[in-house]
LOBANU-404907 format. One record per residue (C-alpha): x, y, z. Coordinates in steps of 0.25 Angstrom, whole numbers, plus 5000, padded with zeros to 4 digits. Layout:
BEGIN
XYZ...
END
This chain:
BEGIN
548653765173548853845186550353845185550253895171549254005174550154045186551354065178550854115165549354145167548654275171548654235185550154215186550254345194549254295204550154185209551354205218552654125218552754035230553753935234553253795238553353745253554653685256554953555263554653555278556053495281556753585270558053655277557853775268556353795272555653785285556353655289555253615299555253755306553853795311553653955313553353995327552054045332552254195330552554175316551154105314550554215322551154325313550654245301549254235306549154385310549654435297548754335289547454385297547854535297548054525282546654485280546154575291545654695282544754595273544254525286543854645293543154705280542354575280541954585294541554735292540654695280539754605289538354665293537954695307536354705307536454635321537654655330537954565341539154615350539854555362541154555370542054445372543154435383543654295381544454325369545154435377545754335386546554275375547154405371548554435376548654535387549554655388550354645401549154565407548154665402547154625391547254715379545754705376544554675385543454625376543154575362541954645355541254565344540054595336539354495326538254525316536954445313537654335306538554315318539754375310540754445318540654595315541754645324542654595335543554695342544354695355543954805364544654865377543354845385541854805383541454945384540755015373541955095368542554965364541454905355540755035351541855075340541754935334540254945332540455085327541455045316540454945311539455045306540255095294540554955289539054915289538755045281539955015271539454865269537954905268537554845280536354895289536754945303536554855315535154835319535354755332536554745342536554625352537454655364537554595378537454735385536354805379536154905390537654955389537854945374536454995369536755145368538155125362537555035351536455125348537455235346538355155337537255085329536055185328535355085319535055005332534055115336533455145322531955135321531955095336531055155347531755135360531055055370530455145381530155065393528655095397528355125411527055125418527655225428527555375426528755455422529455535433529355685429529855805436528655875442528156015439528256065454529756025454530756125449532256125447533256235449534656235444535756285454537056325446537656425455538256405469537456515475536156465470536456325476536756395490535556485490534556375486535156265496535256365507533756385506533556235506534456195518533856305526532556225525533156115533532556095547532655975557531255925553531355955538532655905533533055945518532855825509533355855495533455765483534955755477535555705465536755735456537155725442538555715435539055715421539455585415540055565401539355435396540455415385541655415395540955385408541655505415540855565426540955715430540755795442539355815448538655905439537255925445536655915459535155895460534455925473532955925474532155995486530756035487530356005473531556085467532756015460534056095461535056065450536356115456537756135450538456205461538956175475537956125486538856075497538056125509536856045506537555925502538355915515537155935524536755805529535455865534534955885520534555755514534955725500534055625493534455555480534755435473536255385475536355515483537555465491538455435480537955565473538355645485539755575485539955605471539555745473540455755485541655705477541455805466541455925476542756005478543655955489543256065498541856025498542155875500542355895515540955875519540255755514538855765508537755705517536255685519535955595507534755495506534755395494533455375488533855235482534155185496532855235501532155155490533055035493532655035508531155045503531254925493531055025482532354995476533254875476534554945478534955085484535655145471534355135463534155225451533255335450532455265439532255145448531855225460530855305452530255175447530155105460529755225469529055325461528455225450528955325440530055305429531055415425531755425412533255445413533955485400535355425401535955535392535555635404535855545416537355515410537755645404538955735405538055855404537755845419539055925421538656045413538156175419536856195411536156055411535156025399533656035403533555875402534655865412534055965422532655885421533355755423534055805436532755865441531955745439533055665446532855745458531355735458531355585456532255575468531355665476530155575472530855445475531255495489529855545493529255415488530255335497530055415509528655375509529055235510529455175523530655095522530554945527531054925542531554805549530454725557530754705572529954655584529554805586528854815572527454845575526354745571525654765558526954815551527054765536528254685534528954615523529754485525531054455518531954335517533354335522533754355507532954475507531754425498530354465502529554355508528254405513527454525518526554545530526354625543526854605557525854545567525254645577525554545589526954515594526754365597527854285605527554165597526854125585526453995579527353925589528554005586529154105596529254245590530554315594530854465593531554445580530254385574528954445569527554385566527054435553525754415545526054375530525254445520526054415507527054305504528054335493528954215494528154095498529454005497530154075508530553975519530054015533531053985544530653865553531053945565529854035563528853915561528253825571528553705563530053745563530153715548530353815537529153835528529053895514527653945515527454075523525954055524526053915530526853975541525654055547525054025560523653955560522454025565523054175565522354215552523554245544524954215539525854245550527354225551528554245560529654315554531054365558531054515559532354525551531554475539530554575540530454725535529254815536528554835523528754975517527655055511527555025496527955115485526855175476526155075467526855045455526155045442526454925433527754965426528454895415529654975417530054915430530854775431530854745446531854645451532054585464532654655476533254565486531854555493531154495481531054355475530554375461530654505454529454575449529754595434528754685428528354645414528054745404526654755399526654735384525554835382526254945390527554935382527555015369528054955356529355005352529754985338530954945330530054935318529154855327530054825338529954835353531454845356532454945360533654975351534154855344535354835353534954705360535454625371535854475369534854375374535954275378536454385387535154395395535254245400536754255402536654385411535554315420536354185421537754245425537154355434536654265445535854135442536054065455535853915451535853845438534653755440533653855433534653915423534253825412532753845413532853995415533754005403532853925394531554005399532354135396532654085382531254045379530754185383531854255376531754185363530354155357530254065345529554125332528154065332528154015318529453955319529053895332527953815326528753775314529853725324528753635331528253585318529753545314529953475327528653395325529053355311530453305315529953225327528753175319527853205331526853305332526653355346525453455349526353525359527253605349527853685360528353565368529053515355529653655353530253655367530653515366531453545354532053675360532553595371533153475364533653555352533653705354534653735343533753665333532553755337533253885339533853875325532553855318531653945327531754095327531654155341531354295345531554375358530154435361529854585363530254645376528954655383528754505380530154465383530154535397528954465402529554325398530954345404530354405416529554285418530754195417531554275426530454275437530254125435531654085437532354195445531654165458531954015457532753945468533753845468533353725476534753705482535253845485533953925486534554035477533654105467533954085452534254235450535054315460535154465461536054475450535254395441534054485444534754605441535254555427533854505424533354645427534254705417533854595407532354625409532654775407533354745394532154655390531254775392532154865383531954755372533454725372533154575370531954575361532154545346531954675338530954655327531354665312532754625314533054475311533854405322533654265315534354225302533954105293535254015291534653895283533653785285533753645291533453515285531953525288531853665282531753745294532453875294533753895303533954025310535054095317534854195328535754315329535154375342536054405353537554405355537754255356538454255342539554345348539754275362539654125358539854135343541054225342541754245355541754095359542254055346543354165345543954125358544253985353545154055342546154095354546953975356547954055365548054175374548754305374548454325359548954455354547854565349548354555335548154405335546854415342546254515331546754425320546154305326544754365328544754425314545054285309543954225318542954335313543154305298543054155300541754175310541054265300541254185288540854055295539754105304539254215294539054115283538354025291537354125297537154195284536954075275536853955284538053885277539353855283540553945278541553865269542753945265544054015269544154145278545154225270544354355268545454425259545354295250543854295249543854445246544854415235544054305229542854385229543554495222544054395211542654345210542054475208543154515197543054395189541554375190541354425175542054295171541154205177539654165174538554255177538054175188539354185195539354245209540354345210540054385224540854275230539654215238539254345245540654375251540854515254542254565249542754665259543754715248542554785241542154875252542854985260543754935271543054955284543654995297542954915307543854875319544154725321544954665332545454785339544754925338545655035332545455165340544855285332545455425331544555485342544955375352546455395349546255545351545555535364546555435370547755515365548255395356548955405343548655325331549455205326550755225319551555105313552855195312552755235327552555095331553755035323554655145328554355135343554154985344552755005350552154875357550754815353550854895339549854795332548854825343549054975342548954965327547554895328547155005338547655115329548455175341549955205341550055115354549155005358547955035367548154935378547654935393548554975404549554865405550954905406551754945419551955085413550555105410550155065424551155155429550655275420549255245425549755255440550455385437549155445432548355385443549255455453549455585447548455615436547255705438546355605431546455515444546155635454544655645452543555565460543155495448543855395439544955455430544655505415545155375408545055445395546055555399546855445407547055355394547455485386548555515396549055365396549055365381549955485381551055395388550855285378552155235371551755095365552755025374552355035389551155125388550055105378548755185374547555165383546055185382545155245393544555105396545955055399546155165409544855135416545254985417546555015422546055115432545155005438546254915439547155025445546055055456545954905460547554895461547555025469546454975478547154845480548454915483547855005493547154885500548554815501549154935507548154955517548354805522549854815521549954815537549154695538549954615527551254655534550754595548550254465541551654455534552354475548551554365554551954275543553354305545554154215555554954285566555254165575556654135568557254035559556453905559557253785564558153705555557653575550558653475544558453435530558453285525559353245513558653165502558953015501558852915489557852815490558852705491559452765503558152775510557652635507558452525515559152415506558352275508559052165515559152025509558351925517559151815524559351685516558551565521559251445529559051305524558351215535558651065532557251025538556551115528557351055516556950915520555550955522555551015508556150895501555150805508553950885503554450865488
END
């Protein structure tokens, strides 16, 4: 019937004439020939690229209510390199709430300019297919990505009130008895500072507050020359935009500021060459003063931290004002002037508060009795506090007191576990209890200490009000950090509907534990219990689901325990996957989460290893934990309300609902990138093959994983998207010939042919017209490529450029960069060159054979490598004389060595002597007669 219809029926035109396969050994056929690998490669690429438009249309039709994004660097290692230089640096992937791959693109770097165009191109597709804009974006670097994500997806901040961290500290304001005076002309500056400098006397030196501002382009990162000098003196802030060399060079005039040394150096570099002969002097850094008085952990502390620690006030710093190109204009806006004036007033207030505090001094045998002292361990940790005894005794408690030892009265013990050296005790045995080491009968707790471990206690800072905005972490002198827990009553409720979170750009929970683990956990003994306790406090089970789960456990085991909590935890330890797929968990609000995580950190962080004595958390781990707790305060880990993060995927045999959680970026890191790397069976894969491989993987992954997560059923079928579209069209066109109950929608398949073709990038991002114009690049031309035999033409076609955009890799490109470095004005300034202009100049020499198009990030990367090579070359040149001397010592000058005769090889038969035949025995008549007699 099929044969008859194919030749005479109406479907005859749908059949094509084909010849049957020949015999494998046929001489007029293939005759056993197997095509080589490039043939199969070309066949694979053509097959995938033929279905690429339909496949990418299918990817663009997927929703993206929840986006999870991450970068992978493992796939980059499998790609081929161009003259040893990788073509791309990262693979950027996003998945939606159903773990379907929404985009996958190779980017030149991990920066925002690499992935921002990919997300921007997603919005038109969502609108075209009737999807809602993204509600949540999960990322592993929320602090750096937040602002960019909000600019791309305004829906993330819709109906959201940003979290304003409350503070019990007062806001630092510019006082009414202070004023600011702009000085824009040179004669104004000279006149005013002549008056100020004439007030200098040997007994009353001039102490002025000092700061500078310079313009910064946040988009390009380019920094301009100093645009404003701020000097505060006698409650007047002078805003200077003209020369002030005389005052800056006078070392008698003290310039007080934050990071004032680097600011003066920066200002000195920006001066004209004639003004650089005399260095600027007389600086006093407020940050160093605070560090010496234990008011700051490090010397280069920020203004906000110093205000909090020293003044007990908080300052509001608008990032749009702090980092702005407007600092270089002549007429500053009022908000900028107020910001500059407040900056000087804050410096003045901090300086005068610190001058009232006496810096700690080292204790010697001349330190008078009654001095308050603090004792530190050799590692810098604070051990105890007390005072020096009034009497200088020659011996105490059977121990001779030397000039390097001091007797102190202990008032407060901070680390009871600290071991006291046996040389300071009469028992000559080390003890871990300070109070037990006191002498009997003296009415107090006395202790002999080495003076090198003592420092005089400073006068304390003003009493601090209970602040919920400070997260204090350990300096080298602290054992356990004091983590201020926010008061739930003091934190106002911020709402997304009824939410208490910030914008719905959230940090991945899994990244929290990873950051702490890799940052500096010193031993593994407590890693598992620390991780389990952290997970327990981060994820809380739903109360109704909790009791339902306990009931189910009791039903299965046929035992009914009274302690349901023990049952739950026992099941969670023995079969965690069984529990977590049946119980929905949630991350609590930030005020609850902060206190719980802080308790875990404070419990496990100070624990010591019994063998090495090291703490579980080192300094790096504490620093990472500080950032994590700050993210928790901002609500970056808490679940937003009214946005479902759990989906029902079915029921088990007992009727319990099975859930799937879409929280975090684990679906991208472990669900996509780990499986994708297995597709690469070889290294040095071309970009064309790589794009085709990830496109094929994306289609297979979306059909299998998407079907499972949407319906709970396994996907059964093929992965030919054009064929599915064709079948769906035929079903739609022929639906009138079938029964009324026939489903003409092909099981919910979205036929991309019925929609306008989307232009979402996939695999390799094509550059837009604006990028081509700014970089001086021409669009792709197939005619030009064929006529001039351009290299890497397929990569250029995908990027939309006449020549491929590649990093600096060829000999000609390195030589061209070296020529610009030696002669171009772009390299003559004190700062880094303008990489945008440098890339444009390099692109003007592109020919598609030896020199190719470049991006500013390529110039920046090669500039760093060029600096390292130049420094290495300079180091080798400086040590050339020493190298020549060593080579001369290794060279023999005695003469030719004595000749040693050589031996000729010999055969084994020549070296082994031939065996000699043993002598024949002689017959003895007596022995013969004896032998015959015996027989």
